[in-house]
N, C-alpha and C positions, 0 to 999 in steps of 0.2 A: 256459428253461421250456419243454414240451410243451405244445402247443395241448390247449383244455378245450374237453371239448361235456357233454351231459347223460348220456351215457353212456361217459365215457372214467374212469371209476372203477371200470370190469372190468378193467382194466388194472394194479390194485391190490390187493394182499391186503387183503382185508375180514372184520374180524370180528364176531363177532353175527348172521350173516346166517343166514336160516330156509333147511335144506336140504329145498328145495320137490322133494317126490316125481314129480311129474308137471308137466316142462315145456312138453310141448307146451301144457296149459292155463295155465301160466305166460303162454306166449308171447302165446295169446290175453287173456288177461286184461288184459296190459299193453297191447296194442294197444285195447281200451276203455277201458281209463284216461285213454290219449294223448288219447281223443278227448271226452272230458268237459271242461266248463267250470271254470273255477278258480273254489275256494272262497274266497278270495280276491283284493285287485287289486292291481296294482303299484304304484297311485297310493298306495295305503294303507300300504304297505311304506315307499313313501319318507317318508312323514309319519312313520311310526316312527323312520326312521333318524335325521331330525330331532330328534326327542323326545328319541331315547337321546344324542345330540350334545350337546344344553341339560342332562339331566341328568349325564353327565361332567363338565361345568364349574358344578354345582351348582346350576344353574336348574328343575331338575326333580328327580323322586324315582321312582325304578321299583318298582312293586310288581307281582311276577310271582309266581302262584299257582295251584295248583289240584290235581284228581287224581294220586294216584302212577300208575295204570295204569287208563286210563277203559275200561268195559265197552260192549257193544252192548246197552244196555238202558239207555238214557237215559230217565230219566221227567224229566216236565216241574216237579217240586216240587224235583226235586234241583237241578237247574241253576237254579230261581230261589234256593234256598236258597244254592246256591257266591255266585253273582251278589250276593245279599243281604251275606253277609259281606265279600267284599271290597266292595263299595260302603263297609259301614260302615270296614272299614278305611281305606279311600282318605280318608272325610272325616277321619278322626282322626288322619292323618298330613299330609293335607293343612293340618288349622290349626296343628298344632306346629310345623312343617318353615316353615309360609308360602310354601309352591310350588306347584305344581300336580303331581300323581300322577300317574303314566300306569301304565294297569290294564293286566296284560297276563295273560291267561287260561292256565293247561296244560290246556285243552280242546279240543274239535274235533281231535283229531289224536294226544292222549298216547294212544295203543294199544298201544304196542310199551314192551318191559322190557329191559333187557339182562341176562344173568345171568352169576355165576361158572362153571356148569358147564352145559352141554348136555344134560344128563339126568341124571335123577333116580330112586331105586327106591323103589317103593310096593307093598306086600305082596308083597316077593321079585320084582318085575318091574322091570326096567328099561324106562323110557320116558322120550320126550322132556320137557325142563322147558317151563314154561308160558311164552312170550317177548310175552305180550300178544294182547289178542283179534286184531290185526291179521295171527298169526301162525297160532296155535292156539286152543285151548278149555283152560279152568281145569279140566274135570272130570278126574280121575285114571285116564283110560284111553287106552289106545293110540291109537284111532280119533280119539277128541278132540284129544290132542296131536298128532297127525302135520299138521305145516305144509300149509294148503290156500290155494292162490292167490287163490281167490274171497274170500278176508279181507281183500284189499287194493280190491276192491270197497265191499265193505260197510262197510269205514273210511272212504271216501269217501263214501258214501250219510248214513253217521251223524253225519260230519262237517259235512255239507251240510245237516241238520235240526236238528242243536244251534246252529250257526251264523244260523240263520233265527230259531230262538228267540232267541238271545241278542241279535241285532239289535233284533228287536221290542222286548223287553223294555229295553233300554239307549234306545231313541227314543221309548218309548208310557208317560213318565212313572213307571216302575219305580224310576227311578233320583233321581226328586224327592229335593233336598235336604233340605226339612223331613220327608219320609217318613223317609230315611236318620236324620235325628237323632233321630225318635222311636225308632228299632229300636233305639238306641244307650242313651238315657236309660231303658228298660226294660230293658236289659242291666245296667247298672250299678245298678237298686232290686233287681235279682234276682241281683247278684252278690255273694258273701260280702266280696271286699274293693273291690266299688263304690265306697265312699268316697273310695280313695284317686286316683279317677281326675274325680271329681266336678267339679274345678277346671278341667279341660279341655274335659267338659262344659259347663257352665256359660259358660266363654269360647267354646265353639262358639254356645250361645245366643241370647247376645250378638253375635256376628260375623252370625248369619242376621238378626236384629231390626234391625241397621242396614242390613243391604243393603234389607231391605224399605222401611226409610225412603228409603232411597236412590231406591227404587222400581227396584232389581235384583232382579225377580222375577217376569221373565216367563218364560214356559213352558219357553222353548226355553235360557235362560241357566241355569235352575236344574232343570228335569227332565230332561234329556239328557245323555248322555256318550257316551261313545266306550269302546270295550273290543279289546283285542288279542289276537290267538289265538298260543300256542307250542307247540311239545313240542319232543321229542330227534328229531335227524335220522338216526334208528336203520336203520329197512330201506330200504335204499337204492333197492330196485326202486318202491317205492310214491311215494319222493321226487322221484326220475327222471321218473317217469310223469306227475309234474302239474307238473312244469318247463316252464316256455313263455318263450319271446322276444319280447320289447316291442319292438314295430317303433318305438315312436316314438325310443327309445333308446338300441337294438342290444345290449340289456342281457338276463340270464336273468334270471328271477325262480322261486322253488319258492313257487308258488302254493297250496301245500297248507296255507301257513301264513305270517302276517306274520314269527315270528322263530322260528329253528331253533337247537338249541345241540347241541355238541359234547360228547358223554360223556366221562369220567374213563378209560373202559374202551376207545375208538373215539378218541383223540385222537393216534394214532401219523402223525409229520410225512409218513412216506412210506404211508398208509395211505388206504385209499378213502376212509374218509367225510372225510377232510381234503382229499382230490382233490376231491370232490362241490361240498364247501361252499366250496372256492375261486373257483368259478366262479360263485354265484348271487350277485344282488345284497342279498337280505335281509340283516337285522342277523344276526349270529350269537354264540351265547354258548357261551363254554369251561367247562367244568367243570374247576378247578383241585382238586386233592385232594394228601395229602401225600407222596406220589409225583414231585409237579409240582416240576422243577426251572428254577433260570434260563434255563441253557440249551433247554431243552425249548419254554418260554415263548417265548422269542426266534423259535426255529425255527416254531412255530407262528404268531405275529403276522406274520413275515416272509411267511409262505403265504401266510398265510389276508386279509393285510391290505397287503400291499408298498406302497399308497400312502398307509398310515397315514391312512385316511379316518375322518373324525371320526363316529363313532355305526355304526360299521361293527361295534366288538368289543366284548362285555361279556363281563368275568371273573368268573365266578360262581363264590366259593373254599368250601370245603368240606370243612374240615379235621377238626371236631369239636373241643368246647371244651377240651379236655386241649391240643393239639396248635395251635391256631391262633397261638401267641403264639411258637412256634419256627419257622412256616411263612410269615406273611404278611409279617412285612416283610421282608424278603429280597425277594420279588418284587414288592412296591411298589418298593422299590430299583431291581429291576432295569428295571422299565417306565420309572420317571425317570430313570433314567441314558442308557437309549435313545431317550426322550422319545415313548414309544408312546402313542396315543392310544388310551385304554382308558375302558369305565365299567365299576367297582369294584361288587359284588354280592353279598351274602352267604346261602348256603345253608347254616343252619344245623340241616339235617334227618339228611345221609346220614353224618356225621361221627360224629352221636351214638346209632347206632342199636345195639342190641342184643336179647338174647334171651331170654327167664325160662325157668326151669327146665321151664315147662308148653309150651315150644315158640312161643310169641308174639313176633314180632318188635315193639319197641316205641322208644321216645323218650321220653327224662326232659325234661320241660316244663323245667325250671331248668337243664339244659343247654343246649338251644336259647338260653335266654336270657340264659346267661354267653355264650354264642358270638358272638350280636349285641352284647352291649355291649364285648366283646372286638373283635372289629372294629370299631366305632366309635371306640373309642377308639384302637384302634392308627393308625387313619387320621388321627385328630385329630392325633396324635403326629408322623406324617410328613408331616401339611400335604397332605394328597391328602383326595379328594372321596369318601365313603360314600356311594353313589349309589342302593344298592337292596336288596332282597331277596327273595330267592326261598323260597316254602314248600310244603312238599306239606300239602292242608288241605282240608276239606269242609264244608261248610254242614250236615250230618248230626250228630247227636247221638250219632257212634260214640263206642267205649271203647278207643283205638288207644294214645294217648299218654300216660303217667301224670304224673301231677303237675298244675299248675296250678292256680287258686284252689278247682276241685272237690277238689281231693285225690283224684284216682284213682291210686290202687295197682294193685300187680301183678295182685293177684286180682281186680281191675273189669275186666281186658280182656274175659274171655271173656262180657260181659253184651251189648256190640253189635260185636263187630269183626267188619267188613265188609269191609277193603281185601284185593284181589288179589294186593298184593305187600308193599309198606312201608306202614309205619303213618302216618297223617296227623291233623295238628290237629284236634281237632271247632269247631263253629263258637265254642262260647263261649273256649276255648283259643287260636283264630286273632285273636279280636279281642282279647280280655286281651293277647295280644301286641301287637298294636298301639299299646293304651295303653300299656304299658312303654316301646316305641320310642318313642313321643311324647314322655313324662317324657325320655328322655335326650337326645332332639335338638331341644325346646322353647327 
């Protein structure tokens, strides 16, 4: 295999990349980006790898969630609400599974989105599609949709701001277990189906009381936590621009995030995205949809993790509820047969997307639950570890996914549909899903 460097991906076919019109400006922006401080640190990346390795052995559980496509307009309240719902889900899952939960957010970098077509026609005019704020803007006009390299620097600056808030909240008492539990109790009291979750909440109350009785109530132990960041490694100019050599290990790290994932549209073994990801030390997720074959998976794993190192690869399956039974068992058997060391995680969102007659993309909560349950049942039958879940969600009261205890219908979607791309679970749906998962794994 040829030698790797942060720019060797340029020698490979690269899908889903912006058609930057001003190459001179791009070169200048990349020079600036290459001089910026890292957003995360290599030591944090290594810690996450170790935790993912433990999750692959059933010792921890991976909760990965956040926005579909972040915008360059973060508000403190939105970040607080997203962290709040992730903390609430963490507590429920941690209690039910009786193991630590790794909290990985889709934030501080999830500014890019792959698209099926490079252009779309609006009011009779063909313009570039929206590829996320890191590339262009959502406004439906040619000027807004023209890719602008300056957005790469904006993505860095907004990511730094978001990370500063996340670190401050996670270490400043916002994550206090007693407070998080009080949020969950309020949810149960106010939920139409709260009674079915009351037993779990009562168990958590007793556990917290026991901890207090034992004196395990110091601020450091119960009021702080760790969040890790992740996003799809899509815009390779940005990713390679933030890749640094660690002199202590002699290894390269993409310090735009702790974890990067490879999308279902960009996982060609001879493509630029695989070439870039094979050379960095970060944990790498691989999205696996219905088109993924056993041979495809073997080629990817042999390329991205030739030494079969534990904690390196997370397989994020996204089949859709009607198809998971057809596809997942064979991939599990392929991995077992070849002895690959991976963490299995379920993305029950992307395979269950539909469009209403009024043009709203949505997801049916019942199908999301159905795919997650099937994921757990199939792994149990195969004797393997179902080690994580990957969700698009928000802490806001949006109306983007139908169903759930609130009974959102297609007619309700227009009430508060805010997503720039794909539909997300709102805070109540996300927490309800955590309780439902808890019932399955308790």
